[in-house]
C-alpha positions as a Python dict, from the first residue, in 0.01 Angstrom:
ca = {
    (1, 'V'): (0, 0, 0),
    (2, 'T'): (280, 244, 85),
    (3, 'L'): (445, 164, -247),
    (4, 'I'): (127, 252, -439),
    (5, 'T'): (48, 567, -242),
    (6, 'D'): (408, 689, -268),
    (7, 'Y'): (421, 615, -639),
    (8, 'F'): (125, 839, -716),
    (9, 'G'): (248, 1112, -481),
    (10, 'W'): (-20, 1075, -214),
    (11, 'T'): (233, 994, 60),
    (12, 'K'): (610, 1012, 114),
    (13, 'F'): (691, 705, 320),
    (14, 'T'): (1008, 638, 119),
    (15, 'L'): (1161, 951, 272),
    (16, 'L'): (1210, 729, 579),
    (17, 'F'): (1496, 572, 384),
    (18, 'S'): (1650, 849, 175),
    (19, 'Q'): (1575, 1131, -63),
    (20, 'E'): (1737, 926, -341),
    (21, 'I'): (1489, 642, -304),
    (22, 'Y'): (1200, 887, -294),
    (23, 'N'): (1321, 1058, -612),
    (24, 'E'): (1354, 721, -782),
    (25, 'A'): (995, 642, -689),
    (26, 'Q'): (879, 971, -839),
    (27, 'S'): (1073, 914, -1160),
    (28, 'G'): (897, 593, -1253),
    (29, 'R'): (999, 308, -1019),
    (30, 'G'): (807, 246, -700),
    (31, 'A'): (955, 149, -365),
    (32, 'G'): (787, 128, -23),
    (33, 'I'): (854, 59, 342),
    (34, 'L'): (852, -319, 287),
    (35, 'G'): (1188, -320, 111),
    (36, 'G'): (1300, 41, 89),
    (37, 'E'): (1472, 4, -248),
    (38, 'T'): (1278, -94, -561),
    (39, 'N'): (1437, -434, -622),
    (40, 'F'): (1423, -530, -255),
    (41, 'T'): (1055, -436, -251),
    (42, 'A'): (988, -643, -563),
    (43, 'A'): (1170, -937, -401),
    (44, 'R'): (961, -918, -83),
    (45, 'L'): (634, -888, -274),
    (46, 'S'): (704, -1167, -522),
    (47, 'T'): (809, -1398, -239),
    (48, 'L'): (479, -1336, -61),
    (49, 'L'): (266, -1373, -375),
    (50, 'P'): (244, -1758, -359),
    (51, 'F'): (98, -1733, -7),
    (52, 'A'): (-166, -1486, -125),
    (53, 'I'): (-257, -1712, -419),
    (54, 'Y'): (-280, -2010, -183),
    (55, 'L'): (-521, -1821, 42),
    (56, 'M'): (-727, -1717, -259),
    (57, 'L'): (-757, -2062, -421),
    (58, 'K'): (-780, -2285, -115),
    (59, 'K'): (-1103, -2222, 71),
    (60, 'N'): (-997, -2432, 370),
    (61, 'A'): (-682, -2225, 428),
    (62, 'L'): (-843, -1965, 656),
    (63, 'K'): (-1200, -1858, 715),
    (64, 'Y'): (-1320, -1629, 436),
    (65, 'S'): (-964, -1620, 301),
    (66, 'S'): (-1086, -1631, -60),
    (67, 'F'): (-1253, -1293, -18),
    (68, 'W'): (-979, -1086, 143),
    (69, 'A'): (-699, -1268, -42),
    (70, 'I'): (-823, -1149, -383),
    (71, 'P'): (-746, -779, -320),
    (72, 'L'): (-420, -889, -155),
    (73, 'V'): (-311, -1068, -474),
    (74, 'L'): (-407, -767, -684),
    (75, 'L'): (-218, -526, -456),
    (76, 'I'): (95, -742, -463),
    (77, 'L'): (85, -777, -841),
    (78, 'L'): (30, -404, -890),
    (79, 'G'): (315, -332, -650),
    (80, 'V'): (558, -558, -837),
    (81, 'I'): (468, -395, -1169),
    (82, 'L'): (518, -44, -1029),
    (83, 'T'): (865, -130, -903),
    (84, 'G'): (979, -167, -1263),
    (85, 'S'): (1199, -455, -1148),
    (86, 'R'): (1293, -705, -1418),
    (87, 'M'): (1369, -953, -1144),
    (88, 'G'): (1018, -906, -1004),
    (89, 'Y'): (861, -954, -1346),
    (90, 'L'): (1054, -1277, -1401),
    (91, 'A'): (955, -1401, -1055),
    (92, 'V'): (584, -1336, -1118),
    (93, 'A'): (604, -1508, -1457),
    (94, 'Q'): (751, -1819, -1294),
    (95, 'I'): (484, -1819, -1024),
    (96, 'V'): (208, -1805, -1286),
    (97, 'L'): (369, -2086, -1487),
    (98, 'V'): (411, -2314, -1185),
    (99, 'L'): (58, -2230, -1070),
    (100, 'V'): (-87, -2358, -1398),
    (101, 'F'): (112, -2683, -1397),
    (102, 'Y'): (38, -2761, -1033),
    (103, 'E'): (-331, -2676, -1017),
    (104, 'V'): (-420, -2827, -1354),
    (105, 'G'): (-238, -3146, -1263),
    (106, 'T'): (-367, -3192, -908),
    (107, 'S'): (-695, -3005, -861),
    (108, 'S'): (-1057, -3091, -931),
    (109, 'W'): (-1232, -2943, -1232),
    (110, 'T'): (-1341, -2646, -1025),
    (111, 'G'): (-983, -2602, -907),
    (112, 'K'): (-852, -2620, -1263),
    (113, 'L'): (-1106, -2360, -1375),
    (114, 'A'): (-1021, -2134, -1081),
    (115, 'A'): (-650, -2160, -1161),
    (116, 'V'): (-701, -2076, -1528),
    (117, 'L'): (-927, -1781, -1442),
    (118, 'T'): (-671, -1663, -1188),
    (119, 'V'): (-396, -1666, -1451),
    (120, 'V'): (-616, -1476, -1698),
    (121, 'V'): (-702, -1215, -1435),
    (122, 'L'): (-338, -1180, -1328),
    (123, 'M'): (-231, -1126, -1688),
    (124, 'G'): (-503, -867, -1736),
    (125, 'I'): (-417, -682, -1416),
    (126, 'G'): (-49, -696, -1506),
    (127, 'A'): (-112, -548, -1850),
    (128, 'Y'): (-330, -273, -1702),
    (129, 'S'): (-77, -199, -1428),
    (130, 'F'): (193, -154, -1690),
    (131, 'T'): (-10, 133, -1839),
    (132, 'L'): (5, 310, -1501),
    (133, 'L'): (384, 336, -1509),
    (134, 'K'): (507, 694, -1526),
    (135, 'N'): (784, 610, -1771),
    (136, 'Q'): (656, 326, -1987),
    (137, 'S'): (924, 368, -2254),
    (138, 'K'): (1202, 325, -1998),
    (139, 'A'): (1029, 21, -1847),
    (140, 'L'): (989, -132, -2192),
    (141, 'L'): (1355, -68, -2269),
    (142, 'R'): (1455, -240, -1945),
    (143, 'L'): (1249, -544, -2043),
    (144, 'Q'): (1390, -552, -2394),
    (145, 'S'): (1742, -539, -2253),
    (146, 'L'): (1688, -885, -2105),
    (147, 'G'): (1684, -1031, -2453),
    (148, 'S'): (2015, -866, -2538),
    (149, 'I'): (2215, -1031, -2259),
    (150, 'Q'): (2342, -1296, -2500),
    (151, 'D'): (2504, -1023, -2712),
    (152, 'L'): (2684, -865, -2417),
    (153, 'S'): (3055, -941, -2399),
    (154, 'V'): (3378, -784, -2284),
    (155, 'A'): (3460, -696, -2644),
    (156, 'N'): (3163, -460, -2686),
    (157, 'L'): (3134, -303, -2342),
    (158, 'D'): (3257, 41, -2449),
    (159, 'N'): (3026, 78, -2746),
    (160, 'S'): (2727, -111, -2614),
    (161, 'E'): (2381, 36, -2589),
    (162, 'F'): (2273, -187, -2304),
    (163, 'D'): (2088, -63, -2000),
    (164, 'D'): (2343, 75, -1751),
    (165, 'S'): (2212, -128, -1459),
    (166, 'L'): (2226, -448, -1663),
    (167, 'L'): (2580, -366, -1769),
    (168, 'N'): (2681, -309, -1405),
    (169, 'R'): (2527, -640, -1301),
    (170, 'F'): (2717, -816, -1579),
    (171, 'I'): (3048, -668, -1462),
    (172, 'L'): (2972, -733, -1094),
    (173, 'F'): (2898, -1097, -1174),
    (174, 'W'): (3244, -1148, -1318),
    (175, 'I'): (3400, -953, -1031),
    (176, 'G'): (3238, -1200, -793),
    (177, 'V'): (3364, -1496, -995),
    (178, 'H'): (3713, -1344, -998),
    (179, 'I'): (3712, -1298, -618),
    (180, 'I'): (3614, -1662, -566),
    (181, 'Q'): (3884, -1776, -809),
    (182, 'T'): (4142, -1562, -628),
    (183, 'H'): (4036, -1674, -276),
    (184, 'P'): (3883, -2020, -333),
    (185, 'L'): (3931, -2181, 8),
    (186, 'M'): (3855, -1925, 278),
    (187, 'G'): (3727, -1623, 85),
    (188, 'V'): (3804, -1265, 183),
    (189, 'G'): (3628, -1290, 519),
    (190, 'I'): (3276, -1221, 639),
    (191, 'G'): (3173, -863, 570),
    (192, 'N'): (3473, -785, 350),
    (193, 'A'): (3325, -850, 5),
    (194, 'K'): (3165, -504, -3),
    (195, 'Y'): (3511, -343, -4),
    (196, 'I'): (3618, -521, -324),
    (197, 'P'): (3382, -393, -601),
    (198, 'P'): (3485, -23, -563),
    (199, 'R'): (3839, -125, -663),
    (200, 'Y'): (3701, -239, -997),
    (201, 'F'): (3452, 50, -1016),
    (202, 'P'): (3649, 365, -925),
    (203, 'F'): (3393, 572, -1118),
    (204, 'E'): (3102, 409, -930),
    (205, 'S'): (3205, 444, -566),
    (206, 'Q'): (2850, 377, -441),
    (207, 'I'): (2862, 20, -570),
    (208, 'K'): (2959, -179, -262),
    (209, 'Y'): (2780, -508, -322),
    (210, 'L'): (2797, -781, -583),
    (211, 'H'): (2417, -786, -616),
    (212, 'N'): (2423, -1165, -597),
    (213, 'T'): (2381, -1338, -261),
    (214, 'Y'): (2551, -1659, -375),
    (215, 'L'): (2856, -1486, -520),
    (216, 'E'): (2886, -1266, -212),
    (217, 'F'): (2862, -1570, 17),
    (218, 'G'): (3126, -1751, -188),
    (219, 'A'): (3352, -1445, -202),
    (220, 'E'): (3343, -1404, 176),
    (221, 'N'): (3351, -1770, 283),
    (222, 'G'): (3519, -1959, 1),
    (223, 'L'): (3409, -2215, -256),
    (224, 'P'): (3366, -2515, -18),
    (225, 'A'): (3132, -2313, 204),
    (226, 'L'): (2937, -2195, -101),
    (227, 'L'): (2892, -2549, -230),
    (228, 'G'): (2776, -2663, 114),
    (229, 'F'): (2532, -2373, 136),
    (230, 'L'): (2390, -2449, -210),
    (231, 'L'): (2350, -2818, -124),
    (232, 'F'): (2168, -2726, 197),
    (233, 'L'): (1929, -2491, 17),
    (234, 'G'): (1871, -2744, -261),
    (235, 'Y'): (1796, -3015, -5),
    (236, 'L'): (1538, -2797, 171),
    (237, 'L'): (1370, -2699, -154),
    (238, 'V'): (1357, -3048, -308),
    (239, 'R'): (1236, -3219, 9),
    (240, 'L'): (969, -2960, 82),
    (241, 'G'): (844, -2914, -274),
    (242, 'G'): (869, -3282, -365),
    (243, 'R'): (669, -3391, -62),
    (244, 'G'): (411, -3120, -128),
    (245, 'W'): (368, -3233, -489),
    (246, 'R'): (351, -3607, -416),
    (247, 'S'): (116, -3581, -118),
    (248, 'R'): (-92, -3302, -276),
    (249, 'D'): (-19, -3090, 30),
    (250, 'D'): (-107, -2745, -101),
    (251, 'F'): (45, -2549, 185),
    (252, 'R'): (378, -2729, 158),
    (253, 'F'): (386, -2680, -217),
    (254, 'Y'): (311, -2308, -206),
    (255, 'L'): (558, -2267, 80),
    (256, 'A'): (821, -2434, -139),
    (257, 'L'): (723, -2206, -428),
    (258, 'G'): (771, -1900, -208),
    (259, 'L'): (1109, -2035, -95),
    (260, 'Y'): (1211, -2094, -456),
    (261, 'I'): (1119, -1737, -553),
    (262, 'L'): (1321, -1603, -260),
    (263, 'L'): (1624, -1807, -368),
    (264, 'F'): (1572, -1697, -729),
    (265, 'N'): (1576, -1333, -621),
    (266, 'W'): (1907, -1394, -445),
    (267, 'F'): (2069, -1420, -788),
    (268, 'F'): (2005, -1047, -831),
    (269, 'L'): (2036, -910, -476),
    (270, 'T'): (2277, -915, -185),
    (271, 'D'): (2014, -1028, 63),
    (272, 'L'): (2156, -1306, 281),
    (273, 'Y'): (2007, -1154, 597),
    (274, 'N'): (1653, -1159, 458),
    (275, 'K'): (1421, -1195, 758),
    (276, 'L'): (1165, -1387, 554),
    (277, 'F'): (1422, -1660, 503),
    (278, 'W'): (1564, -1681, 855),
    (279, 'V'): (1242, -1617, 1052),
    (280, 'V'): (978, -1780, 829),
    (281, 'F'): (1102, -2015, 558),
    (282, 'L'): (1395, -2183, 732),
    (283, 'P'): (1228, -2269, 1068),
    (284, 'V'): (896, -2369, 908),
    (285, 'T'): (1069, -2587, 648),
    (286, 'I'): (1287, -2757, 909),
    (287, 'R'): (980, -2819, 1123),
    (288, 'F'): (804, -2986, 831),
    (289, 'L'): (1107, -3205, 761),
    (290, 'Q'): (1124, -3305, 1128),
    (291, 'A'): (755, -3397, 1116),
    (292, 'D'): (816, -3606, 803),
    (293, 'R'): (1098, -3795, 971),
    (294, 'G'): (886, -3854, 1279),
    (295, 'S'): (597, -3994, 1077),
    (296, 'H'): (839, -4210, 878),
    (297, 'D'): (986, -4357, 1197),
    (298, 'V'): (638, -4434, 1325),
    (299, 'S'): (541, -4604, 999),
    (300, 'R'): (852, -4823, 1019),
}
């Protein structure tokens, strides 16, 4: 809500963070108190979207959840669109795709129909929300730049016409890879990765993060720790999502979908200390896995 009201100039909640973020919101990309910065806000919203869809489609989730979850889904979708975040758009597209495959494959005919109608409505709301953007041409250019990633290379950096932010992410990605290659065993130490990018970006002194949680984790802790971390996350995701799919446990499946979206967003953000992960996803997922092991022991 604060994202939407700030975007149209009705409120100024983003001034709680900085004048720069507020100016960015007024120039065509919305933020809000949920994430502060546009991409962080898009990450928080897209991670919560599977829960809102679950409450909307599953009548037994909470009492009257189908009624109040509908405006919640619409608000979240509108918020993601107004952020102008390519990461957020990709996350929403994946959620819609997975929603179709899961509901059509597991639900009753009424559930299948509800899922299809939900997708149609989401696409319609998304298209309408795009028309509300203050700078549609810039947003369209940012989307088109995604298709030009394959043409981006070190040889054409100087003369390229790519979006500046995409170009910076490309360079930061290879900086992160270089740091891991240079310090493969122990990394540069926890909290030290943010001091490295400015050495490669003397003209962009404000860039202090690799904008990739996995690369930052590997740069600070080394390659063995990164591989262990990835295996741990993959184990949680596969166990939770696989059990949800096989047992037709809707809550588990949508929880796994939310976890996947959070981990997907980590490819574009330095966000290891995300409270949604440490306070919600990790403890709830571990509790489910403990319950599974307990039931398995009983069955044996």
